[in-house]
N, C-alpha and C positions, 0 to 999 in steps of 0.2 A: 504494500500500500504506500502511496506517495504521501508525504506529510509536508505541510506548508507552515512556515514560521509566521508568528504574529509580532509586529513591531510595537514597541512602547514609545510613544511620543513624549519625551520628558520635557521638551521645550514649553508646551502649553498645558502640561499636567492632565491631558485627556486620558480616558480609559484606553486599554489596549486597542490598537487599531491595525487594520489590515491595509497594506499598501498595494498599489498596482504592481509592485515588484514581487509580490507574493502570488500573483497570477501567472499561470504557465500555459504554454502551448505544449500539448502532450501528443506524442506519436502513438496511435493505437495499434500500429502494425497492420500488415495486410498479407493475405495469402494469395499468390498469383496462380491462376489456372489458365489453360488455353482459351477458356470461354469467358474470362473476366476475372475480377478481383473480389475478395471477400475481406471485410473487417468485422471483428467480433468484439462486443463488450459484454462480458458476463462476470460471474462472481470470481473468476480466476484472473480477470484483467487487472492490470496495475492502474486502478481507477480511484480517484480521491473520495468517492462516496457511492452509496447504493442508490441508484435512481428510483424516486418514488413517482415521478411524473415525466412523461416524454411527449413532446409535441413538435410540430414543425411549421415553419412559415414559408409560404410560396406565393407565386403570382404577385409579387410585390411590384407595384407600379414604379416605373423609372423615376428616379429622383426622390423617392420616398425613403424615409428612415423608419426604423422600428426600435423598440426598447425604450431608451431614455427614462430609465428608472433604476432603483436599487432595491435590494431586499434586506430585511432585518435579520432573517434566519436562513434563507434558502441559498445554497450554492448552486451554480449553474455551469454547464459544460456545453459549448456551442461548436457545431461542426458544419462546414459547408458540404452537405451531402451531394450537392450538385452546384456547379457554377462557383461564384465567388462573392464575397462581401467583406467589408471592413468593420472592425469593432473598435470603438473608442472606449477605453476603461479609464475611470477617474476616481481617485480616492479623496478628492477635496484639496489635495496638495499637488499631486502629479497626475499627468495624463499620458497614456500610451495608445498608439493606434496600431492595430494588428490586422494584417490581411489573412483571411482564411480562404483557401482555394484548393484544398486537397481533402478528399473524403476520409482519409485515414489520420487526419490531424485535427485536434480540437483545442479550444481555449477554455481553460478552467478559471473561474473566478469565484471567490468566496464572498459572503456578505461582509460588510455593506458596500461593496464596490458598485459605483454608478456605471451603467453600460448602455451604449447606443450602437445600433447596427445601421450601416449606411453603405451607399455605393454598390447596391446589389446588381450583379450581372443579369442579363436576360435569362430566365429559366432557373435562377438560383433557388436553392432549397436550404434553409437554415434549420438544422436539427438541434433541438434543445433538450438536454437531460437535466432534470432538476432534482435536488436532494429532498424536497418537500412537496407535498400535495398543494394544490392551489389554495391560497388563503389571502383574501384581499387586504387584510390588516398587515400582512408582511411587506406590502409594497410601499415604497416612498416614490411618488410620482412628480413631486415638485422639487426642483434643484435647491432652492433656498431652504426648504424643509430638510432636505438631505444634509446640507451644510450644518444646520442646527443639530440634527440628529448625531452626526459624527463628532460633534464638539461637546456633547453632553457628558 
């Protein structure tokens, strides 16, 4: 199992915080066959959590973005199952922009990282694996509220 460090911000005396540098692009591996490739995520995978919810985004209109929120408890893992898109992750101090364009590579980010997906290619499919079931109270959808939350 992969573990991720939590940073303590001593400068402003906030609680333990996760940084964008705790987020990782993970290679899920692939098995090649003459008829195509296969990537597996199961209990034996080197995966940071057990998925409780799986969904995917598709038919995203050109120029549109998705996400633009953070979670209080839920970790997520995003994969470009087809096509490509970019993810901007933000911890309130630093931002990173990551291109996802291979179906055997995914981006892991723990809470409470703010994430936005953008620049979807035509036909892109964003596969999302979540550590928790859907719970509206877990979402932070306003960026100013997010900044308040991480500084509590």
